[in-house]
N, C-alpha and C positions, 0 to 999 in steps of 0.2 A: 487434175485427178478427180475421179468420181467421189462424191461425198456419200456416206451411208445414208440410206433413206431415214429421214427423221421420224420419230414417233411422237405424236401429239400427246402432251401430258393428260393423264386421266382426270376427269372432273372429280372433285372432292368426294362426292357421294359413292364413287366407285373405288375409293381407297379406304382400307381398314382404319387408318389413322386420320382420315380426312386430309386437310391441308398440312398436317404435321408430318414430320419425318421421324424415323427411329431416333432415340436419344443419342447425343454425341458421346456420352460416357456411360459405362456400366460399372457399378461398384460390386465386386464379387469377392467375398472373403477378405475384405480389406485391401484388395487390389483394384486399381482403376484400369478398365479396358476401354480403349478408344475406338470409335467407329472407323471402319476401313471402307466398307462399301455396302450398298443395299442391293441384294440380288433380285428381290421381287417385292412388289407392293400392289396387291390386288384387293378385291372386295372383302375377302375373308381374313387376310393376314399380311403383315410386312415381315420380311426376313432379311437380316443384316449380319455382317461379320464384324467382330471386334478383336482387338489384339493388344497384348501387353507382354513385353519382353519375349517375343517370339511365340507366346502361347495364344492360341486363337479360340474364340468362342462364337457361337451363333445364337442370336436372339430371334425368337419367333413371337411377334406381337399380334394377338388376335384382334378382331374388330372391336373398336371402342366408339367409333363415330356413329351418330344417329343416321338413319336413312330418312331424310326429309324430317318428318315429325315423329318417326318411330324410333324409340330407344333400341340400340343394338348391342350394348355392352354385354348383355346377358349371353349373346351368341359368342362373343369373344371369350367370356369366362368358361362357357361350356366346352368350346373347342380346345381351349388351353388345358383344362382339366383332363379332357378325354385323350388328347394326343400325348400329353406328358405321362399319363398313366400307361399308355401303350409303350412308350419308350422305356420307362422303368421296368416294365414287364419283360422286355426283350434285351435290355442293355448288356446282359452278360454274354450274349451271343457275339461271336466274331463277325463283325459286319454291321453292327448297330451302335451308334454313338451313345455315350453316357449322358444321362441327365445331370445337370449341374444345380439349378435353382429356379425358383419362380421369380418373376420380375413384376411385382404388382399382381393384380388378380386376372389380367388378361394377356399375360406374356410369360414365357419360360425361356430358360437358357440351357443349351446343351453343348457338348464338345463339338468343335468344328472338325470336319473330315478333310484332310489334305488329299486332293485329287481333282478329277474333272468329270463332268457328266459324260456318260456314254453317248456316242453319236452314231447315227446311221452311216454305214460305209466305212467306219474307222475300226479296223480290227482290234480286238482285245487280246490279252495274253492267252496262251494255251491253258486250258483248265479253268478259265474264268467262269464260263457258263456252268460248269459242273459245280464249282463253289457256290455260285448264285442259286442253283437249284437246291443245294444242300441247305443254304441259309433260309430260303423260302419254305422248304420242307420242315425245318425246325420251328419256324413261325406257325406253320399249319399244325404242327404237333402240339402246340400250346393253345389250340382252340381259336386261332385267328386266321384271317385272310388279309393279305397286304392290299389287294384291290387296285393299286395304282401302278401297274406295270405296263400299261399300254404304250407309254412313251419311253424311248431310250434314255432321255435326260433324267428320268426319275431313279436311275441307277447310277451310283458314283463309282468310277474306276479309281480306286485309291492309288496313291503314289507307290504303294507296295504291290500294285497289280491285282489286288483283291477287290471283290465287290462290296459295296456298302449300301444299305437302305436307310434313308434318313427321314423321309417324310411319311408320317403315319396318320395324317389328318383324316383320311377316309378309310383307314383300316377297319376291319370288322372283327369283333370279339364275341364269341359265344361258345364257351368251353363245354365239354361233354358232361361235366358234373352238374351243370345247371339243371333245375327240376324239369319234369315232363312238360309243363305248360310252356317251356321255352323251345319246344320242338320246332316251331316254324322258324325261329331265329337260327337254330342249328342247321336246319335244312338250307336256309339262305347262305349260311357260312360255307356249307359244302359246295354250293353252286359257285360262290365267289372263289373258293379255293381252286375249283376246276378252271375258272377263268384265269387265275394266276398261272396255272400250268400252261394254258393255251398261249398266254402272252409271253411266257418265258421262251416258248418255242419261236414265237415271232421275233423276239429280241435277238435270238441266236441267228435267225435267218438274216436279220438286218446287219449284223456285225461279224458273224463267223459262219456263213453258209457252207463253207468248206468242211465244217465238222458234222454236217447233216447228210444223211443218205437221201437218195432221190425220193423215197417214200416219205421220209420225215419232212423233207422240204415241201412236198406236195400237200402234206397234211396241214401245214401252217397257213395255207390259203383257204382252208375249209373252216368256216365260222360255226362254232357250236350253236345250238338253238338258243341257249340263254344269252349269248352275245347278240344274236340277231334280235331277240326279244328286247334286250336293253336298248338297242338302236331304235326300235320302233317306239318304245315307251318314252325314250328321252327326246325324240324328234320334236314333238309339239312344244316342249319346254324350251328347246334350243331355238326354235323358230320364234317363239314368243319373246325370248330374251333379245334376239336380233332385232325383232320388230320394235321393241321398246327402245333399245339403244339407238336404232336408226332414227326413230321419231325424235328422241331427245337431242341427237346430234343435229338434225335438221332444224329443230327449234332454236338451238344455240347459234347455228349459222345464220338463221333469219334475224336474230337479235344483234349479232356482232359483225356479220358480214363474212364472206368467204375468205379463207386464208388468214384470219385474224390471229391465229396462233403463230404465224411467222412474220406478218407485216401488219401495220396499222391499216384501217379501212381506207384512209386517204392514199397511202402508198399503193394499196391494191387497186383502187379505182384508177390511179394514175397509170399503173402498169397496164390495165386492161385496155386503155385507149391509146397506148403508145404503139405505133405501127412498127413493124419490122423494117430494118434498113435493107437496102438491096443486097448488101454483103451477107447479112443474117439470113435473108430469104434464100440466097444461093446455097448457103451451108445447109439449111434445113432441107431444101429440095434435093441436094446431093445425098444427104443421109437417107432420105425416104426412097430415093431411086435405088440406092445401094441395097437397102433392105428388100425392096420389091424384086429387084433383079436377082438377088441371092436366093429367093424363094420360088421364083417362077419356074425354075427347072426341077424343083423338088415336088414330086407328085403327091407328097403328103399334104401340101397346101393347095387350096382351091383358088378360084379367081380372086384377084385383089381389086379393091375399090377404095377410093379416098372419101373421107367424111370430115370436112373441115368446118369449123365455126366461122362465121363472117368476120368476127373481130380477131381471128387468128389466135385466140387464147387456147385452142386445142386443134391439132392437126393430126388426123388419124388415118392409118392404113389398115384396112380390114381384109383378112384372108378367109374366104368361105371355108367352113369346117364341117357343117351339117346344116340341114334346113333350120333357118332362124338362129344359127350359131356362127360366130366368127372368132378368129384369133386376131388380136389387135396390137399394133404398135402405135402408140400415140405420143405426140410431142406437145408439151406445154411450154412454149417458148418464153413466156413471161416469168416463169419461176426461177430457172429453167429446169425441166424434168422430162425424162423419158418414162413412159408407163406402158407396160406390157401385160397382156392378160387375155382372158376368155370373156366374151360378151354374148348375150342372147336377148332377144325381145320376147322370149317365150317363158312365162312364169313357171310352167311345168318343167321345162328344161333346166331352169335355175334350181328348182327343187330336186331334180334328178342329180344335178351336180352336188348339191348339199348332201344328198343321200350317199353318193359315191364317196365323199369325204368321210362321213360318219361311219360308213361300213368298213373303211380302211383302219379305223381305230386311231387315226392320227388327228392332230389339230390341223386347221387350215394351213398354217405356216409349214408344218411338217409335211403335209401332203404335197404342197408345191415344192418343198425342198427336195423331196425324192425325185420329182420330175427334173428339177434343175441338175441334180447330181447325175442322173442318167444322161443328161445332155452335156455333161462335162463341165458344169458350173458348180463350184464349191461355195455355197452361201448358206450359212447356218441359220435356220428359221427365218427366211426372208419375210419381210412384211407383206401381208396380203390384205387388200382392201376389198370388202364385199359390200356392194351398195347398189342402189337403184338410182338411175339418172333420168331426169326429164319425164318421170312417170312411165317410162317405156323400156329402157335397157337395164338389164341386170349384169353387174360386173363382178369378176374375180380378177384382181389386177395387182401387180407389184410395181412400185415406183422406183426409179433409179435417178437420183438427183445428180446433177452435174454443175460444175462451177460456172460455165458459160456455154453459149452455143458454139464457141470455137471448138469445144471438145467433141462435137459431132463428127469432126474430121478424123478423130483418132481411131486407129484400128482396134484399140482395146475396148472403146465404147461400142463400136459397131459389132465387134465379135461378141461382147457380153450381151448385147441386145438380141442377137440371133440365137444365142444359147438360151436366153430367157424365153424367147418365143418357142423354141423347140421344147423347152422344159414344160411349158403350159400344154403343148400338144401331147406330150407324153403323159403328163399328170391326168388330163381330162380325156385321154384317148379312148377310154372305154365307152364314152357317150358321144364320140365324134366320128364322123365318116365324111370324107370330102365328097360333096355332091358331084355327080357325073354331069358333064356338059351335055346340053341338048335334052 
């Protein structure tokens, strides 16, 4: 059976609590709530669910770990005070969880909402989007903008079928009664509220397009000027962040050796010099031939070529997709792993791909997920690795890990690989065109 692609643990400086996890027990009003699961642990906060006698609470712990030599607990305190104040301001609305208590100076506790995140392509009940618009309108009416509606997952579909908004970390508050010198803040609030309405329409397109007229559906693809401006302004910071993280990752790999998160350096070295057996090589070649022959009659794919490392640590089939662009199915036999993605040796084409993702309003994972979904593959937020290799090639790729090379003979693995390849073609289709022969 295929294993889900593993996610390497984040280094401590990228986690709000560093090497620590959320506490195992919360004491609230004399009751002990025990940790059940951690939903998210990123740079700014850790979010975890707790339970006692069927009653569930959610802890949101802001950043307390220093960033190298810079103290950062002030950020956790500020974010905690800010978001908890937002929740208390709106908790009387149907669709906003109630605030419970503070947990120290950098964390707060609120009621847990039973339900599931909204997902693209998964219909919601009739009337859901109307209730969601009414909830957002009520928030707007109190002088705020929610701001965080660009992702389906930021809206909870309650077990009762009603919408719920839980994360107010980046919500914007600037009420009308503030004095005249706050006019720029109120102007920004109005722009952000307009952005909320735009993203509400996009959410409906993604989950209930049948409820939209043709004109309304077409309007969801037209980005307002302030959304385009945000993409332009945010792009340099996004690229700087990726550059820093890529450099830090390369530095760590240089110190610890490739694959150290999964194997020791000795094991990795041993694997790299271990030659494939004749049986393994036959399975690999059969798999690659199947993929190539399955695509050769599909005019959407261009000429195929093989790009293999001498040590057989990576065996790649590349299909021409545009000048200096390829769709790739790569095998990493020593792990073992299949990797499917889009690759280019043109820096500007890579940046064009980044712009395409940013303009969609989706994360990189969501962007590829949409392509997978249209190709008939249901994979919620598939892992997407964006990196530069050998100083030449820029990759957007998704790994599919398998138990052994024997699985390359399975129809399920072969079919999944083809759908992943088609998904990348669909996702990046706007910047790809198969080069004409001759």
